[in-house]
CHARMM-style PDB file with segment names, atoms N, HN, CA, C and O in Angstrom:
ATOM      1  N   MET     1       1.711 -18.714 -40.982  1.00  0.00      PROA
ATOM      2  CA  MET     1       1.300 -17.425 -40.456  1.00  0.00      PROA
ATOM      3  C   MET     1       0.388 -17.589 -39.230  1.00  0.00      PROA
ATOM      4  O   MET     1       0.365 -16.734 -38.345  1.00  0.00      PROA
ATOM      5  N   LEU     2      -0.346 -18.678 -39.195  1.00  0.00      PROA
ATOM      6  HN  LEU     2      -0.328 -19.373 -39.914  1.00  0.00      PROA
ATOM      7  CA  LEU     2      -1.250 -18.948 -38.086  1.00  0.00      PROA
ATOM      8  C   LEU     2      -0.474 -19.130 -36.777  1.00  0.00      PROA
ATOM      9  O   LEU     2      -0.925 -18.698 -35.716  1.00  0.00      PROA
ATOM     10  N   ILE     3       0.684 -19.766 -36.861  1.00  0.00      PROA
ATOM     11  HN  ILE     3       1.050 -20.117 -37.723  1.00  0.00      PROA
ATOM     12  CA  ILE     3       1.507 -19.981 -35.666  1.00  0.00      PROA
ATOM     13  C   ILE     3       2.007 -18.640 -35.117  1.00  0.00      PROA
ATOM     14  O   ILE     3       2.025 -18.428 -33.905  1.00  0.00      PROA
ATOM     15  N   GLY     4       2.409 -17.744 -36.013  1.00  0.00      PROA
ATOM     16  HN  GLY     4       2.395 -17.917 -36.998  1.00  0.00      PROA
ATOM     17  CA  GLY     4       2.865 -16.422 -35.585  1.00  0.00      PROA
ATOM     18  C   GLY     4       1.769 -15.640 -34.880  1.00  0.00      PROA
ATOM     19  O   GLY     4       2.027 -14.941 -33.900  1.00  0.00      PROA
ATOM     20  N   LYS     5       0.554 -15.758 -35.376  1.00  0.00      PROA
ATOM     21  HN  LYS     5       0.344 -16.325 -36.173  1.00  0.00      PROA
ATOM     22  CA  LYS     5      -0.581 -15.062 -34.749  1.00  0.00      PROA
ATOM     23  C   LYS     5      -0.849 -15.635 -33.361  1.00  0.00      PROA
ATOM     24  O   LYS     5      -1.133 -14.887 -32.425  1.00  0.00      PROA
ATOM     25  N   ARG     6      -0.762 -16.938 -33.224  1.00  0.00      PROA
ATOM     26  HN  ARG     6      -0.532 -17.546 -33.984  1.00  0.00      PROA
ATOM     27  CA  ARG     6      -0.990 -17.566 -31.922  1.00  0.00      PROA
ATOM     28  C   ARG     6       0.079 -17.156 -30.922  1.00  0.00      PROA
ATOM     29  O   ARG     6      -0.215 -16.898 -29.755  1.00  0.00      PROA
ATOM     30  N   ILE     7       1.307 -17.098 -31.381  1.00  0.00      PROA
ATOM     31  HN  ILE     7       1.546 -17.307 -32.329  1.00  0.00      PROA
ATOM     32  CA  ILE     7       2.402 -16.669 -30.498  1.00  0.00      PROA
ATOM     33  C   ILE     7       2.192 -15.223 -30.071  1.00  0.00      PROA
ATOM     34  O   ILE     7       2.391 -14.876 -28.906  1.00  0.00      PROA
ATOM     35  N   ALA     8       1.789 -14.379 -31.023  1.00  0.00      PROA
ATOM     36  HN  ALA     8       1.628 -14.661 -31.969  1.00  0.00      PROA
ATOM     37  CA  ALA     8       1.539 -12.974 -30.702  1.00  0.00      PROA
ATOM     38  C   ALA     8       0.377 -12.839 -29.727  1.00  0.00      PROA
ATOM     39  O   ALA     8       0.442 -12.031 -28.800  1.00  0.00      PROA
ATOM     40  N   ASP     9      -0.681 -13.617 -29.922  1.00  0.00      PROA
ATOM     41  HN  ASP     9      -0.734 -14.273 -30.675  1.00  0.00      PROA
ATOM     42  CA  ASP     9      -1.828 -13.578 -29.006  1.00  0.00      PROA
ATOM     43  C   ASP     9      -1.430 -14.034 -27.606  1.00  0.00      PROA
ATOM     44  O   ASP     9      -1.833 -13.435 -26.609  1.00  0.00      PROA
ATOM     45  N   ALA    10      -0.630 -15.107 -27.544  1.00  0.00      PROA
ATOM     46  HN  ALA    10      -0.303 -15.594 -28.354  1.00  0.00      PROA
ATOM     47  CA  ALA    10      -0.176 -15.610 -26.246  1.00  0.00      PROA
ATOM     48  C   ALA    10       0.716 -14.577 -25.555  1.00  0.00      PROA
ATOM     49  O   ALA    10       0.610 -14.367 -24.347  1.00  0.00      PROA
ATOM     50  N   GLY    11       1.583 -13.941 -26.319  1.00  0.00      PROA
ATOM     51  HN  GLY    11       1.669 -14.112 -27.300  1.00  0.00      PROA
ATOM     52  CA  GLY    11       2.443 -12.901 -25.748  1.00  0.00      PROA
ATOM     53  C   GLY    11       1.640 -11.725 -25.228  1.00  0.00      PROA
ATOM     54  O   GLY    11       1.945 -11.179 -24.168  1.00  0.00      PROA
ATOM     55  N   TYR    12       0.612 -11.332 -25.971  1.00  0.00      PROA
ATOM     56  HN  TYR    12       0.364 -11.776 -26.833  1.00  0.00      PROA
ATOM     57  CA  TYR    12      -0.241 -10.224 -25.541  1.00  0.00      PROA
ATOM     58  C   TYR    12      -0.980 -10.576 -24.262  1.00  0.00      PROA
ATOM     59  O   TYR    12      -1.059  -9.767 -23.338  1.00  0.00      PROA
ATOM     60  N   LYS    13      -1.524 -11.793 -24.211  1.00  0.00      PROA
ATOM     61  HN  LYS    13      -1.461 -12.450 -24.962  1.00  0.00      PROA
ATOM     62  CA  LYS    13      -2.253 -12.222 -23.011  1.00  0.00      PROA
ATOM     63  C   LYS    13      -1.318 -12.303 -21.807  1.00  0.00      PROA
ATOM     64  O   LYS    13      -1.693 -11.914 -20.701  1.00  0.00      PROA
ATOM     65  N   LEU    14      -0.124 -12.797 -22.017  1.00  0.00      PROA
ATOM     66  HN  LEU    14       0.181 -13.113 -22.916  1.00  0.00      PROA
ATOM     67  CA  LEU    14       0.855 -12.882 -20.936  1.00  0.00      PROA
ATOM     68  C   LEU    14       1.233 -11.491 -20.434  1.00  0.00      PROA
ATOM     69  O   LEU    14       1.302 -11.247 -19.230  1.00  0.00      PROA
ATOM     70  N   PHE    15       1.476 -10.590 -21.376  1.00  0.00      PROA
ATOM     71  HN  PHE    15       1.420 -10.788 -22.355  1.00  0.00      PROA
ATOM     72  CA  PHE    15       1.847  -9.218 -21.012  1.00  0.00      PROA
ATOM     73  C   PHE    15       0.709  -8.528 -20.260  1.00  0.00      PROA
ATOM     74  O   PHE    15       0.932  -7.909 -19.219  1.00  0.00      PROA
ATOM     75  N   SER    16      -0.543  -8.640 -20.803  1.00  0.00      PROA
ATOM     76  HN  SER    16      -0.725  -9.143 -21.649  1.00  0.00      PROA
ATOM     77  CA  SER    16      -1.651  -7.975 -20.122  1.00  0.00      PROA
ATOM     78  C   SER    16      -1.915  -8.580 -18.758  1.00  0.00      PROA
ATOM     79  O   SER    16      -2.258  -7.868 -17.815  1.00  0.00      PROA
ATOM     80  N   GLY    17      -1.759  -9.880 -18.649  1.00  0.00      PROA
ATOM     81  HN  GLY    17      -1.480 -10.459 -19.415  1.00  0.00      PROA
ATOM     82  CA  GLY    17      -1.944 -10.520 -17.352  1.00  0.00      PROA
ATOM     83  C   GLY    17      -0.930 -10.045 -16.336  1.00  0.00      PROA
ATOM     84  O   GLY    17      -1.269  -9.805 -15.178  1.00  0.00      PROA
ATOM     85  N   SER    18       0.317  -9.909 -16.765  1.00  0.00      PROA
ATOM     86  HN  SER    18       0.592 -10.105 -17.706  1.00  0.00      PROA
ATOM     87  CA  SER    18       1.344  -9.451 -15.825  1.00  0.00      PROA
ATOM     88  C   SER    18       1.109  -7.988 -15.438  1.00  0.00      PROA
ATOM     89  O   SER    18       1.376  -7.600 -14.301  1.00  0.00      PROA
ATOM     90  N   MET    19       0.614  -7.182 -16.369  1.00  0.00      PROA
ATOM     91  HN  MET    19       0.397  -7.497 -17.293  1.00  0.00      PROA
ATOM     92  CA  MET    19       0.301  -5.789 -16.042  1.00  0.00      PROA
ATOM     93  C   MET    19      -0.855  -5.702 -15.051  1.00  0.00      PROA
ATOM     94  O   MET    19      -0.854  -4.849 -14.164  1.00  0.00      PROA
ATOM     95  N   MET    20      -1.845  -6.589 -15.202  1.00  0.00      PROA
ATOM     96  HN  MET    20      -1.846  -7.282 -15.923  1.00  0.00      PROA
ATOM     97  CA  MET    20      -2.960  -6.607 -14.249  1.00  0.00      PROA
ATOM     98  C   MET    20      -2.465  -6.999 -12.863  1.00  0.00      PROA
ATOM     99  O   MET    20      -2.860  -6.403 -11.861  1.00  0.00      PROA
ATOM    100  N   LEU    21      -1.600  -8.003 -12.816  1.00  0.00      PROA
ATOM    101  HN  LEU    21      -1.279  -8.487 -13.630  1.00  0.00      PROA
ATOM    102  CA  LEU    21      -1.061  -8.419 -11.512  1.00  0.00      PROA
ATOM    103  C   LEU    21      -0.244  -7.306 -10.861  1.00  0.00      PROA
ATOM    104  O   LEU    21      -0.339  -7.082  -9.654  1.00  0.00      PROA
ATOM    105  N   LEU    22       0.556  -6.613 -11.665  1.00  0.00      PROA
ATOM    106  HN  LEU    22       0.633  -6.795 -12.645  1.00  0.00      PROA
ATOM    107  CA  LEU    22       1.336  -5.502 -11.123  1.00  0.00      PROA
ATOM    108  C   LEU    22       0.439  -4.383 -10.615  1.00  0.00      PROA
ATOM    109  O   LEU    22       0.739  -3.762  -9.595  1.00  0.00      PROA
ATOM    110  N   THR    23      -0.651  -4.122 -11.311  1.00  0.00      PROA
ATOM    111  HN  THR    23      -0.895  -4.626 -12.140  1.00  0.00      PROA
ATOM    112  CA  THR    23      -1.589  -3.088 -10.884  1.00  0.00      PROA
ATOM    113  C   THR    23      -2.253  -3.466  -9.566  1.00  0.00      PROA
ATOM    114  O   THR    23      -2.375  -2.636  -8.665  1.00  0.00      PROA
ATOM    115  N   VAL    24      -2.677  -4.710  -9.457  1.00  0.00      PROA
ATOM    116  HN  VAL    24      -2.577  -5.384 -10.189  1.00  0.00      PROA
ATOM    117  CA  VAL    24      -3.306  -5.178  -8.216  1.00  0.00      PROA
ATOM    118  C   VAL    24      -2.305  -5.122  -7.070  1.00  0.00      PROA
ATOM    119  O   VAL    24      -2.645  -4.683  -5.972  1.00  0.00      PROA
ATOM    120  N   TYR    25      -1.077  -5.561  -7.314  1.00  0.00      PROA
ATOM    121  HN  TYR    25      -0.800  -5.918  -8.207  1.00  0.00      PROA
ATOM    122  CA  TYR    25      -0.047  -5.544  -6.274  1.00  0.00      PROA
ATOM    123  C   TYR    25       0.276  -4.099  -5.865  1.00  0.00      PROA
ATOM    124  O   TYR    25       0.449  -3.818  -4.679  1.00  0.00      PROA
ATOM    125  N   GLY    26       0.355  -3.202  -6.824  1.00  0.00      PROA
ATOM    126  HN  GLY    26       0.214  -3.431  -7.787  1.00  0.00      PROA
ATOM    127  CA  GLY    26       0.595  -1.788  -6.505  1.00  0.00      PROA
ATOM    128  C   GLY    26      -0.523  -1.211  -5.663  1.00  0.00      PROA
ATOM    129  O   GLY    26      -0.267  -0.452  -4.728  1.00  0.00      PROA
ATOM    130  N   GLY    27      -1.761  -1.560  -5.981  1.00  0.00      PROA
ATOM    131  HN  GLY    27      -1.970  -2.177  -6.741  1.00  0.00      PROA
ATOM    132  CA  GLY    27      -2.894  -1.103  -5.172  1.00  0.00      PROA
ATOM    133  C   GLY    27      -2.822  -1.642  -3.763  1.00  0.00      PROA
ATOM    134  O   GLY    27      -3.114  -0.933  -2.800  1.00  0.00      PROA
ATOM    135  N   TYR    28      -2.432  -2.899  -3.642  1.00  0.00      PROA
ATOM    136  HN  TYR    28      -2.195  -3.476  -4.424  1.00  0.00      PROA
ATOM    137  CA  TYR    28      -2.278  -3.520  -2.320  1.00  0.00      PROA
ATOM    138  C   TYR    28      -1.230  -2.786  -1.490  1.00  0.00      PROA
ATOM    139  O   TYR    28      -1.453  -2.486  -0.317  1.00  0.00      PROA
ATOM    140  N   LEU    29      -0.083  -2.499  -2.109  1.00  0.00      PROA
ATOM    141  HN  LEU    29       0.098  -2.743  -3.062  1.00  0.00      PROA
ATOM    142  CA  LEU    29       0.969  -1.775  -1.392  1.00  0.00      PROA
ATOM    143  C   LEU    29       0.528  -0.375  -0.990  1.00  0.00      PROA
ATOM    144  O   LEU    29       0.869   0.109   0.089  1.00  0.00      PROA
ATOM    145  N   CYS    30      -0.228   0.267  -1.862  1.00  0.00      PROA
ATOM    146  HN  CYS    30      -0.505  -0.126  -2.739  1.00  0.00      PROA
ATOM    147  CA  CYS    30      -0.737   1.606  -1.576  1.00  0.00      PROA
ATOM    148  C   CYS    30      -1.690   1.585  -0.376  1.00  0.00      PROA
ATOM    149  O   CYS    30      -1.628   2.454   0.493  1.00  0.00      PROA
ATOM    150  N   VAL    31      -2.568   0.583  -0.344  1.00  0.00      PROA
ATOM    151  HN  VAL    31      -2.618  -0.123  -1.050  1.00  0.00      PROA
ATOM    152  CA  VAL    31      -3.511   0.456   0.771  1.00  0.00      PROA
ATOM    153  C   VAL    31      -2.762   0.185   2.073  1.00  0.00      PROA
ATOM    154  O   VAL    31      -3.096   0.753   3.113  1.00  0.00      PROA
ATOM    155  N   LEU    32      -1.759  -0.675   2.018  1.00  0.00      PROA
ATOM    156  HN  LEU    32      -1.488  -1.137   1.174  1.00  0.00      PROA
ATOM    157  CA  LEU    32      -0.979  -0.959   3.224  1.00  0.00      PROA
ATOM    158  C   LEU    32      -0.288   0.304   3.751  1.00  0.00      PROA
ATOM    159  O   LEU    32      -0.276   0.562   4.954  1.00  0.00      PROA
ATOM    160  N   ARG    33       0.278   1.072   2.842  1.00  0.00      PROA
ATOM    161  HN  ARG    33       0.268   0.862   1.865  1.00  0.00      PROA
ATOM    162  CA  ARG    33       0.973   2.288   3.252  1.00  0.00      PROA
ATOM    163  C   ARG    33       0.001   3.301   3.849  1.00  0.00      PROA
ATOM    164  O   ARG    33       0.311   3.941   4.854  1.00  0.00      PROA
ATOM    165  N   ALA    34      -1.166   3.447   3.238  1.00  0.00      PROA
ATOM    166  HN  ALA    34      -1.417   2.927   2.422  1.00  0.00      PROA
ATOM    167  CA  ALA    34      -2.181   4.365   3.755  1.00  0.00      PROA
ATOM    168  C   ALA    34      -2.665   3.910   5.129  1.00  0.00      PROA
ATOM    169  O   ALA    34      -2.879   4.729   6.023  1.00  0.00      PROA
ATOM    170  N   GLN    35      -2.833   2.608   5.288  1.00  0.00      PROA
ATOM    171  HN  GLN    35      -2.659   1.943   4.562  1.00  0.00      PROA
ATOM    172  CA  GLN    35      -3.283   2.071   6.570  1.00  0.00      PROA
ATOM    173  C   GLN    35      -2.236   2.330   7.659  1.00  0.00      PROA
ATOM    174  O   GLN    35      -2.581   2.720   8.775  1.00  0.00      PROA
ATOM    175  N   ARG    36      -0.959   2.112   7.331  1.00  0.00      PROA
ATOM    176  HN  ARG    36      -0.679   1.796   6.424  1.00  0.00      PROA
ATOM    177  CA  ARG    36       0.108   2.378   8.291  1.00  0.00      PROA
ATOM    178  C   ARG    36       0.167   3.860   8.660  1.00  0.00      PROA
ATOM    179  O   ARG    36       0.382   4.213   9.820  1.00  0.00      PROA
ATOM    180  N   TYR    37      -0.027   4.722   7.656  1.00  0.00      PROA
ATOM    181  HN  TYR    37      -0.202   4.435   6.714  1.00  0.00      PROA
ATOM    182  CA  TYR    37      -0.013   6.170   7.903  1.00  0.00      PROA
ATOM    183  C   TYR    37      -1.144   6.563   8.850  1.00  0.00      PROA
ATOM    184  O   TYR    37      -0.934   7.318   9.799  1.00  0.00      PROA
ATOM    185  N   MET    38      -2.349   6.044   8.584  1.00  0.00      PROA
ATOM    186  HN  MET    38      -2.519   5.431   7.812  1.00  0.00      PROA
ATOM    187  CA  MET    38      -3.498   6.376   9.435  1.00  0.00      PROA
ATOM    188  C   MET    38      -3.287   5.859  10.863  1.00  0.00      PROA
ATOM    189  O   MET    38      -3.635   6.535  11.832  1.00  0.00      PROA
ATOM    190  N   GLN    39      -2.719   4.664  10.983  1.00  0.00      PROA
ATOM    191  HN  GLN    39      -2.436   4.115  10.196  1.00  0.00      PROA
ATOM    192  CA  GLN    39      -2.469   4.097  12.307  1.00  0.00      PROA
ATOM    193  C   GLN    39      -1.444   4.939  13.065  1.00  0.00      PROA
ATOM    194  O   GLN    39      -1.596   5.178  14.263  1.00  0.00      PROA
ATOM    195  N   LYS    40      -0.403   5.388  12.367  1.00  0.00      PROA
ATOM    196  HN  LYS    40      -0.279   5.194  11.394  1.00  0.00      PROA
ATOM    197  CA  LYS    40       0.628   6.218  13.002  1.00  0.00      PROA
ATOM    198  C   LYS    40       0.037   7.549  13.460  1.00  0.00      PROA
ATOM    199  O   LYS    40       0.341   8.028  14.552  1.00  0.00      PROA
ATOM    200  N   GLN    41      -0.811   8.144  12.617  1.00  0.00      PROA
ATOM    201  HN  GLN    41      -1.059   7.755  11.729  1.00  0.00      PROA
ATOM    202  CA  GLN    41      -1.443   9.409  12.991  1.00  0.00      PROA
ATOM    203  C   GLN    41      -2.337   9.224  14.222  1.00  0.00      PROA
ATOM    204  O   GLN    41      -2.376  10.081  15.105  1.00  0.00      PROA
ATOM    205  N   LYS    42      -3.044   8.111  14.269  1.00  0.00      PROA
ATOM    206  HN  LYS    42      -3.012   7.415  13.552  1.00  0.00      PROA
ATOM    207  CA  LYS    42      -3.911   7.825  15.412  1.00  0.00      PROA
ATOM    208  C   LYS    42      -3.078   7.663  16.685  1.00  0.00      PROA
ATOM    209  O   LYS    42      -3.454   8.167  17.743  1.00  0.00      PROA
ATOM    210  N   GLN    43      -1.942   6.956  16.580  1.00  0.00      PROA
ATOM    211  HN  GLN    43      -1.636   6.547  15.720  1.00  0.00      PROA
ATOM    212  CA  GLN    43      -1.074   6.773  17.741  1.00  0.00      PROA
ATOM    213  C   GLN    43      -0.503   8.102  18.217  1.00  0.00      PROA
ATOM    214  O   GLN    43      -0.428   8.355  19.420  1.00  0.00      PROA
ATOM    215  N   LEU    44      -0.101   8.949  17.275  1.00  0.00      PROA
ATOM    216  HN  LEU    44      -0.162   8.743  16.298  1.00  0.00      PROA
ATOM    217  CA  LEU    44       0.441  10.253  17.649  1.00  0.00      PROA
ATOM    218  C   LEU    44      -0.620  11.109  18.333  1.00  0.00      PROA
ATOM    219  O   LEU    44      -0.327  11.814  19.298  1.00  0.00      PROA
ATOM    220  N   LYS    45      -1.843  11.046  17.838  1.00  0.00      PROA
ATOM    221  HN  LYS    45      -2.082  10.473  17.054  1.00  0.00      PROA
ATOM    222  CA  LYS    45      -2.932  11.825  18.438  1.00  0.00      PROA
ATOM    223  C   LYS    45      -3.231  11.333  19.847  1.00  0.00      PROA
ATOM    224  O   LYS    45      -3.435  12.131  20.761  1.00  0.00      PROA
ATOM    225  N   LEU    46      -3.254  10.000  20.017  1.00  0.00      PROA
ATOM    226  HN  LEU    46      -3.088   9.352  19.274  1.00  0.00      PROA
ATOM    227  CA  LEU    46      -3.501   9.445  21.353  1.00  0.00      PROA
ATOM    228  C   LEU    46      -2.369   9.804  22.316  1.00  0.00      PROA
ATOM    229  O   LEU    46      -2.619  10.113  23.481  1.00  0.00      PROA
ATOM    230  N   ALA    47      -1.132   9.765  21.833  1.00  0.00      PROA
ATOM    231  HN  ALA    47      -0.929   9.514  20.886  1.00  0.00      PROA
ATOM    232  CA  ALA    47       0.009  10.114  22.678  1.00  0.00      PROA
ATOM    233  C   ALA    47      -0.054  11.591  23.065  1.00  0.00      PROA
ATOM    234  O   ALA    47       0.268  11.956  24.196  1.00  0.00      PROA
ATOM    235  N   GLU    48      -0.465  12.425  22.133  1.00  0.00      PROA
ATOM    236  HN  GLU    48      -0.727  12.129  21.215  1.00  0.00      PROA
ATOM    237  CA  GLU    48      -0.581  13.860  22.418  1.00  0.00      PROA
ATOM    238  C   GLU    48      -1.673  14.114  23.450  1.00  0.00      PROA
ATOM    239  O   GLU    48      -1.503  14.940  24.346  1.00  0.00      PROA
ATOM    240  N   GLN    49      -2.785  13.412  23.328  1.00  0.00      PROA
ATOM    241  HN  GLN    49      -2.924  12.740  22.600  1.00  0.00      PROA
ATOM    242  CA  GLN    49      -3.876  13.588  24.286  1.00  0.00      PROA
ATOM    243  C   GLN    49      -3.488  13.088  25.665  1.00  0.00      PROA
ATOM    244  O   GLN    49      -3.791  13.735  26.668  1.00  0.00      PROA
ATOM    245  N   SER    50      -2.824  11.945  25.727  1.00  0.00      PROA
ATOM    246  HN  SER    50      -2.578  11.419  24.913  1.00  0.00      PROA
ATOM    247  CA  SER    50      -2.444  11.404  27.025  1.00  0.00      PROA
ATOM    248  C   SER    50      -1.361  12.274  27.668  1.00  0.00      PROA
ATOM    249  O   SER    50      -1.292  12.383  28.892  1.00  0.00      PROA
ATOM    250  N   GLU    51      -0.525  12.885  26.844  1.00  0.00      PROA
ATOM    251  HN  GLU    51      -0.582  12.796  25.849  1.00  0.00      PROA
ATOM    252  CA  GLU    51       0.511  13.771  27.371  1.00  0.00      PROA
ATOM    253  C   GLU    51      -0.103  15.045  27.932  1.00  0.00      PROA
ATOM    254  O   GLU    51       0.353  15.564  28.951  1.00  0.00      PROA
ATOM    255  N   SER    52      -1.131  15.545  27.270  1.00  0.00      PROA
ATOM    256  HN  SER    52      -1.501  15.123  26.442  1.00  0.00      PROA
ATOM    257  CA  SER    52      -1.746  16.793  27.731  1.00  0.00      PROA
ATOM    258  C   SER    52      -2.613  16.563  28.958  1.00  0.00      PROA
ATOM    259  O   SER    52      -2.810  17.495  29.736  1.00  0.00      PROA
ATOM    260  N   THR    53      -3.142  15.355  29.164  1.00  0.00      PROA
ATOM    261  HN  THR    53      -2.981  14.597  28.532  1.00  0.00      PROA
ATOM    262  CA  THR    53      -3.976  15.083  30.335  1.00  0.00      PROA
ATOM    263  C   THR    53      -3.164  14.534  31.505  1.00  0.00      PROA
ATOM    264  O   THR    53      -3.664  14.482  32.629  1.00  0.00      PROA
ATOM    265  N   ALA    54      -1.926  14.125  31.260  1.00  0.00      PROA
ATOM    266  HN  ALA    54      -1.520  14.167  30.347  1.00  0.00      PROA
ATOM    267  CA  ALA    54      -1.086  13.574  32.339  1.00  0.00      PROA
ATOM    268  C   ALA    54      -0.654  14.712  33.252  1.00  0.00      PROA
ATOM    269  O   ALA    54      -0.452  15.840  32.801  1.00  0.00      PROA
ATOM    270  N   PRO    55      -0.513  14.407  34.548  1.00  0.00      PROA
ATOM    271  CA  PRO    55      -0.063  15.445  35.479  1.00  0.00      PROA
ATOM    272  C   PRO    55       1.384  15.865  35.153  1.00  0.00      PROA
ATOM    273  O   PRO    55       2.186  15.074  34.654  1.00  0.00      PROA
ATOM    274  N   GLU    56       1.672  17.097  35.445  1.00  0.00      PROA
ATOM    275  HN  GLU    56       1.021  17.739  35.850  1.00  0.00      PROA
ATOM    276  CA  GLU    56       3.021  17.625  35.200  1.00  0.00      PROA
ATOM    277  C   GLU    56       4.036  16.893  36.060  1.00  0.00      PROA
ATOM    278  O   GLU    56       3.820  16.711  37.258  1.00  0.00      PROA
ATOM    279  N   THR    57       5.109  16.483  35.474  1.00  0.00      PROA
ATOM    280  HN  THR    57       5.284  16.631  34.501  1.00  0.00      PROA
ATOM    281  CA  THR    57       6.205  15.864  36.225  1.00  0.00      PROA
ATOM    282  C   THR    57       7.464  16.651  35.946  1.00  0.00      PROA
ATOM    283  O   THR    57       7.590  17.304  34.910  1.00  0.00      PROA
ATOM    284  N   ILE    58       8.380  16.585  36.868  1.00  0.00      PROA
ATOM    285  HN  ILE    58       8.278  16.055  37.710  1.00  0.00      PROA
ATOM    286  CA  ILE    58       9.647  17.277  36.706  1.00  0.00      PROA
ATOM    287  C   ILE    58      10.532  16.461  35.777  1.00  0.00      PROA
ATOM    288  O   ILE    58      10.767  15.274  36.004  1.00  0.00      PROA
ATOM    289  N   LYS    59      11.021  17.117  34.724  1.00  0.00      PROA
ATOM    290  HN  LYS    59      10.830  18.081  34.540  1.00  0.00      PROA
ATOM    291  CA  LYS    59      11.871  16.424  33.780  1.00  0.00      PROA
ATOM    292  C   LYS    59      13.268  16.974  33.885  1.00  0.00      PROA
ATOM    293  O   LYS    59      13.468  18.189  33.891  1.00  0.00      PROA
ATOM    294  N   ASP    60      14.237  16.084  33.968  1.00  0.00      PROA
ATOM    295  HN  ASP    60      14.074  15.098  33.964  1.00  0.00      PROA
ATOM    296  CA  ASP    60      15.633  16.518  34.060  1.00  0.00      PROA
ATOM    297  C   ASP    60      16.248  16.595  32.691  1.00  0.00      PROA
ATOM    298  OT1 ASP    60      17.422  16.943  32.560  1.00  0.00      PROA
TER     299      ASP     60
END
């Protein structure tokens, strides 16, 4: 019975460890996506400002 308990404990530790890694990886991906979103918004704002301050040109 002792061997079964050890196997169960090892399985639990393995499972919890993999869940922790998945949680950390998910957080990392979330941060990357948020960072990309903020960078894109900043670029769009800068492009809008430069477009509004640029002299009018004739567009065909």
